[in-house]
C-alpha positions as CSV (number, residue, x, y, z in Angstrom):
1,M,67.7,3.4,28.3
2,L,64.0,4.1,26.9
3,L,63.2,1.1,24.2
4,S,60.8,1.8,21.3
5,N,57.4,-0.5,21.7
6,T,55.9,0.2,18.8
7,T,52.8,-0.8,17.4
8,D,51.8,-2.3,13.8
9,S,48.4,-1.4,14.1
10,L,46.7,1.0,11.9
11,T,43.7,2.2,14.4
12,G,46.0,2.4,17.3
13,G,45.0,-0.7,19.3
14,V,47.1,-3.9,20.0
15,P,45.7,-6.7,16.9
16,L,45.9,-10.4,17.5
17,S,48.7,-13.0,17.8
18,V,47.6,-14.4,14.6
19,D,45.7,-14.0,11.4
20,F,43.1,-16.6,11.3
21,D,44.2,-17.6,8.2
22,S,45.1,-21.2,8.5
23,P,43.5,-23.8,11.3
24,V,47.2,-23.4,12.9
25,D,46.2,-19.9,13.8
26,Y,43.1,-21.0,15.3
27,L,45.0,-24.1,17.7
28,V,47.6,-21.4,18.8
29,F,44.6,-18.8,20.1
30,I,42.8,-21.8,21.3
31,F,45.9,-23.4,23.1
32,Q,46.9,-19.6,24.2
33,I,43.8,-20.0,25.7
34,S,43.6,-22.9,27.6
35,F,47.1,-22.7,28.8
36,A,46.4,-19.2,30.5
37,T,42.8,-20.5,32.0
38,T,44.6,-23.9,33.1
39,A,47.4,-22.0,35.1
40,V,45.1,-19.7,36.8
41,L,42.7,-22.6,38.0
42,I,45.5,-24.5,38.9
43,A,48.2,-22.3,40.9
44,G,45.1,-19.4,41.8
45,P,43.2,-22.2,44.4
46,V,46.6,-22.7,45.4
47,V,47.5,-19.5,46.8
48,I,43.7,-19.0,48.6
49,T,44.6,-22.5,50.1
50,I,47.5,-21.2,51.6
51,L,46.2,-18.2,52.5
52,V,43.1,-19.1,54.1
53,T,45.0,-22.5,56.0
54,R,46.7,-21.5,59.3
55,S,48.4,-24.7,59.2
56,L,50.2,-23.7,56.4
57,R,50.8,-20.3,56.6
58,L,53.0,-21.7,59.7
59,Q,55.1,-23.1,57.6
60,N,58.0,-21.9,56.3
61,R,58.1,-23.8,53.2
62,F,54.5,-22.8,51.9
63,I,55.3,-19.2,52.2
64,F,57.6,-20.4,49.8
65,M,54.1,-22.3,47.5
66,L,52.7,-19.1,48.0
67,N,55.0,-17.0,46.7
68,T,55.5,-18.7,43.5
69,S,52.0,-19.5,42.9
70,I,51.4,-16.4,43.5
71,C,53.6,-15.5,40.7
72,D,52.1,-18.3,39.0
73,T,48.5,-17.1,38.5
74,L,49.9,-13.8,37.3
75,V,51.6,-15.9,35.0
76,G,48.4,-17.7,33.8
77,F,46.7,-13.7,33.5
78,S,50.0,-11.9,31.6
79,V,49.4,-15.3,29.0
80,Y,45.9,-13.6,27.9
81,Y,47.7,-10.4,26.5
82,L,51.5,-11.8,25.5
83,G,49.3,-15.0,24.0
84,L,46.2,-13.1,22.5
85,F,47.8,-10.3,21.1
86,D,51.1,-9.3,18.7
87,V,53.4,-9.2,21.4
88,Q,57.2,-9.0,20.8
89,E,59.1,-8.2,24.3
90,G,62.5,-8.9,22.5
91,Y,64.3,-6.3,20.6
92,P,62.8,-4.5,19.0
93,S,59.9,-4.5,21.2
94,R,56.6,-4.3,19.6
95,N,53.5,-4.0,22.0
96,S,55.7,-5.0,25.4
97,T,55.2,-4.4,28.8
98,Y,58.9,-3.2,29.0
99,Y,59.3,-6.9,30.4
100,M,57.0,-6.4,33.5
101,L,55.6,-9.6,32.9
102,P,58.5,-11.8,31.7
103,S,60.0,-11.1,35.3
104,L,57.1,-13.0,36.9
105,L,59.2,-16.1,35.9
106,G,62.6,-14.4,37.6
107,V,60.4,-13.7,40.7
108,N,60.3,-17.7,40.7
109,I,63.7,-18.4,39.8
110,V,65.2,-16.4,43.1
111,T,62.0,-17.6,45.0
112,F,63.1,-21.4,44.0
113,L,66.8,-20.4,45.0
114,F,65.8,-19.5,48.8
115,A,63.4,-22.2,49.1
116,Q,66.7,-24.5,48.5
117,F,68.7,-23.2,51.0
118,D,65.7,-23.4,53.3
119,R,65.3,-26.6,53.2
120,Y,68.9,-27.3,53.5
121,F,69.0,-25.3,56.7
122,A,65.9,-27.1,58.1
123,V,67.3,-30.6,57.6
124,C,71.1,-30.5,57.9
125,H,71.0,-27.4,60.2
126,P,67.5,-27.6,62.5
127,F,69.4,-25.7,65.3
128,I,70.3,-23.0,63.5
129,Y,67.5,-22.9,61.5
130,T,65.1,-22.8,64.1
131,R,67.0,-19.9,65.5
132,F,67.8,-17.7,63.3
133,I,64.9,-18.5,60.3
134,T,62.6,-17.0,61.7
135,R,59.1,-16.5,59.7
136,R,60.5,-12.6,59.9
137,V,63.0,-13.8,57.8
138,V,60.9,-16.0,55.5
139,I,58.5,-13.0,54.0
140,S,61.3,-10.3,54.1
141,A,63.3,-13.0,51.3
142,N,60.2,-13.5,49.2
143,V,59.6,-10.2,49.4
144,Y,63.2,-9.4,48.4
145,C,62.5,-11.6,45.5
146,W,59.9,-9.4,43.8
147,F,62.3,-6.4,44.4
148,H,65.1,-8.1,42.9
149,A,63.0,-9.0,39.7
150,Y,61.5,-5.8,38.9
151,I,64.7,-3.4,40.1
152,Q,66.3,-4.9,37.4
153,S,64.1,-4.2,34.7
154,I,62.8,-0.8,35.7
155,L,66.6,0.5,35.8
156,L,67.3,-0.7,32.3
157,Y,64.6,1.6,31.1
158,F,66.2,4.6,33.0
159,L,69.9,4.3,33.1
160,P,72.0,5.6,30.6
161,L,72.7,3.6,27.6
162,S,76.1,2.6,28.8
163,K,74.8,1.7,32.0
164,S,72.3,-0.2,30.7
165,I,74.1,-2.7,29.0
166,Q,76.1,-3.0,32.0
167,L,73.9,-3.8,34.1
168,H,72.4,-6.6,31.6
169,V,75.8,-8.2,31.3
170,F,75.7,-8.1,35.4
171,S,72.2,-9.5,35.1
172,I,73.2,-12.3,32.4
173,V,76.0,-13.4,34.2
174,A,74.2,-13.1,37.8
175,F,71.4,-15.6,36.3
176,Q,74.0,-17.8,34.9
177,V,75.7,-18.0,38.8
178,I,71.8,-18.7,40.2
179,V,71.4,-21.6,38.1
180,F,74.8,-23.4,38.8
181,T,74.2,-23.2,42.6
182,K,70.4,-24.3,41.9
183,V,72.1,-27.7,40.6
184,V,74.3,-27.9,42.9
185,M,71.7,-27.5,45.2
186,T,69.5,-29.5,44.1
187,I,72.0,-32.5,43.9
188,K,73.2,-31.6,47.4
189,L,69.5,-32.6,48.7
190,Y,69.2,-35.3,46.6
191,V,72.1,-36.5,48.3
192,I,70.0,-35.8,51.9
193,A,66.5,-36.8,50.8
194,R,68.1,-40.1,49.4
195,Y,71.0,-41.4,52.2
196,Q,70.7,-38.8,55.2
197,L,67.0,-39.0,55.6
198,D,66.5,-42.7,55.2
199,R,69.1,-43.3,58.0
200,D,66.6,-41.6,60.5
201,P,64.2,-43.3,62.8
202,P,61.0,-42.9,61.5
203,S,59.0,-39.9,62.5
204,A,56.7,-37.2,61.7
205,E,59.6,-35.0,61.1
206,R,61.8,-37.5,59.0
207,D,58.4,-37.6,56.7
208,N,57.3,-34.1,56.5
209,N,61.0,-33.0,55.6
210,K,61.7,-35.9,52.9
211,E,58.2,-34.5,51.7
212,S,59.6,-30.9,51.3
213,L,62.7,-32.3,49.8
214,R,61.2,-34.4,47.4
215,I,58.8,-31.2,46.2
216,I,61.3,-28.5,45.9
217,I,63.5,-30.8,44.2
218,F,61.2,-32.4,41.7
219,V,60.0,-28.3,41.3
220,V,63.7,-27.3,40.4
221,I,64.2,-29.8,38.0
222,S,61.0,-29.5,36.2
223,F,62.0,-25.1,36.2
224,L,64.9,-25.5,34.9
225,V,64.3,-27.9,31.8
226,L,61.5,-25.9,30.6
227,W,63.1,-22.7,31.0
228,C,66.8,-23.6,30.1
229,P,65.6,-23.5,26.1
230,S,65.0,-20.0,26.4
231,F,67.9,-18.9,28.3
232,V,70.2,-20.9,25.4
233,N,68.3,-19.1,22.9
234,I,68.6,-15.8,24.3
235,F,72.2,-16.6,25.2
236,L,73.3,-17.1,21.5
237,R,71.2,-13.9,20.1
238,L,73.2,-11.8,22.4
239,I,76.5,-12.5,22.2
240,I,76.8,-14.7,19.2
241,G,73.9,-13.0,17.2
242,R,72.8,-16.6,16.1
243,G,69.3,-18.3,17.3
244,M,65.8,-18.6,16.4
245,T,63.7,-15.5,16.2
246,F,59.8,-16.0,16.4
247,R,56.8,-13.8,15.2
248,N,55.3,-13.1,18.6
249,E,55.5,-14.2,22.4
250,A,52.4,-16.4,21.1
251,T,54.4,-18.0,18.7
252,N,57.9,-18.4,20.8
253,L,58.2,-22.0,21.5
254,F,60.6,-21.1,24.2
255,A,58.6,-18.7,25.8
256,I,55.5,-20.6,26.2
257,M,57.8,-24.1,27.6
258,A,59.2,-21.3,30.2
259,R,55.5,-20.4,31.0
260,F,55.0,-23.4,31.0
261,S,56.2,-23.9,34.4
262,A,53.0,-21.8,35.9
263,V,51.0,-24.9,35.2
264,C,53.8,-27.9,36.5
265,T,55.0,-26.0,39.1
266,P,51.3,-26.1,41.6
267,S,51.1,-29.6,40.2
268,V,54.1,-30.5,41.5
269,Y,52.9,-28.8,45.1
270,L,49.6,-30.5,44.5
271,W,51.0,-33.8,44.0
272,G,53.7,-34.0,46.9
273,S,51.7,-32.5,49.9
274,P,49.0,-34.3,51.1
275,A,48.0,-31.6,53.3
276,L,47.7,-29.1,50.7
277,R,45.7,-31.4,48.6
278,E,43.7,-31.8,51.6
279,A,43.1,-28.5,52.8
280,M,42.4,-27.4,48.6
281,V,39.4,-30.1,48.7
282,R,38.3,-28.6,51.9
283,T,38.6,-24.3,51.1
284,V,38.6,-24.4,47.4
285,W,37.0,-27.1,45.7
286,G,34.7,-28.3,48.6
287,R,32.8,-24.9,48.4
288,V,32.6,-25.0,44.5
289,C,31.8,-28.7,44.1
290,P,29.9,-29.9,47.4
291,R,30.7,-33.3,46.3
292,C,34.1,-33.2,46.0
293,K,34.4,-31.9,50.0
294,R,32.1,-35.6,50.8
295,R,34.4,-37.5,48.7
């Protein structure tokens, strides 16, 4: 199903997202530039730090952090297009990317789900975890997250209309199942972190498990809080024909909230992991600003 992707520009180029007829237009444009730059400058160094620090790469939980941070960095770069130009990803589309850029958030959704199960088995079933959850399994799971998100976006535009509608409905139902599972796993991980680990004797492993559980719980909660308003609005428009509409992606408040997770998620990683902070200061910001490294 190939949808229209028209442009209103008489010159054939993509017009800017605002007309600069009022101070609000300037604020929207400046905000989009600031937001995109902030996401790249926060998530990008996380990617570099994990890639160049062997001690972090050897831990499975940092592989999941790497995958989501790559997505968040790309989301930041995508805002330079989605936020600065007149783009509408919904129907009828206008100057859209055929959901290629918004699908980055879908990669994160599935990655977080795998990360939750990873932490659950690591803490509650360490024997099974060390035996079966190998590095190859973790990397394969992260690669599948990309395949899962983008194969659906590609198929939507090449299948016949009837099959495309069926796939779209299936994807909505599947997303609801994923969200419900994430909520259940978040509650379960909180109970484990709050009660089970507190009964364990003090050790470096217990502190490491508490740190990883705290990070994934905060990340998933913040992601769901930021993303759910957009999902509810899309659901209302598709099912009952009601919901808020916006001029383009730059003025779509719900889409902005969803993309804001690209700033929130790596920030939580840095807040919750002293090892990641120290490695970033040493490998990234210490080279950019030597004073930061000396501190």
